[in-house]
C-alpha positions in Angstrom: -39.5 62.8 180.2 -36.5 64.5 181.8 -33.9 62.7 184.0 -31.2 65.3 184.4 -31.3 67.7 187.3 -32.7 71.1 186.5 -31.5 74.1 188.4 -33.3 77.5 188.5 -31.2 80.5 189.6 -33.5 82.6 191.7 -33.0 85.8 193.7 -32.5 84.1 197.1 -30.8 80.9 195.9 -30.7 78.0 193.5 -33.6 75.6 193.2 -32.6 72.2 191.8 -35.1 69.5 191.0 -34.2 65.9 190.1 -37.1 64.8 187.8 -35.9 61.2 188.0 -36.8 61.2 191.7 -39.9 63.3 191.7 -43.1 61.3 191.7 -45.4 64.4 191.5 -47.0 64.0 195.0 -47.4 67.8 195.4 -46.4 67.9 199.0 -43.9 70.6 198.3 -46.5 72.8 196.6 -48.9 72.3 199.6 -46.3 73.2 202.2 -44.6 76.2 200.5 -45.1 79.2 202.7 -44.9 81.6 199.7 -47.0 79.5 197.4 -44.4 79.9 194.6 -44.1 76.3 193.5 -46.1 75.3 190.4 -46.6 72.2 188.3 -44.2 72.1 185.4 -44.6 70.8 181.8 -41.7 68.5 182.5 -42.7 64.9 183.3 -40.9 62.9 185.9 -39.9 59.2 185.7 -43.4 58.2 186.8 -45.0 60.2 184.0 -46.4 62.7 186.4 -45.7 66.5 186.2 -42.8 67.8 188.2 -42.5 71.2 189.8 -40.8 74.5 189.2 -40.1 77.5 191.5 -41.3 81.0 190.9 -39.4 84.2 191.5 -41.1 84.6 194.9 -39.0 81.7 196.3 -37.2 82.7 199.5 -35.0 79.5 199.6 -36.5 78.5 203.0 -35.9 74.8 202.1 -39.2 73.6 203.4 -39.9 72.0 200.1 -36.6 70.1 200.4 -37.4 69.0 203.9 -40.9 67.7 203.1 -40.0 65.9 199.8 -40.3 62.2 200.5 -38.2 61.4 197.5 -35.3 63.8 198.1 -36.0 65.3 194.6 -35.4 68.9 195.6 -32.2 70.7 196.7 -32.0 74.3 197.7 -28.7 76.2 197.8 -29.3 79.5 199.6 -27.3 82.5 198.5 -24.8 83.7 201.0 -25.1 87.3 202.0 -22.0 89.5 201.4 -20.0 90.2 204.5 -21.0 93.4 206.4 -18.5 96.2 205.8 -18.1 99.5 207.5 
């Protein structure tokens, strides 16, 4: 069982999961528009599988918004300023 936050550095942003909060309901997987969230081998505090993001993640934050346990945090990468 894992209790520390786990951050994945992805192309569009950072995906952080808090396994101590995730109850494994799967709502984030169901609502992901890119279908890039998958069940992980890491078990949460309830003994259920947690999730991990795939490389197709666009950091849209829908998973963060629908998570009833606030177990997901998305940090979108900032685009570099436009230069001429």
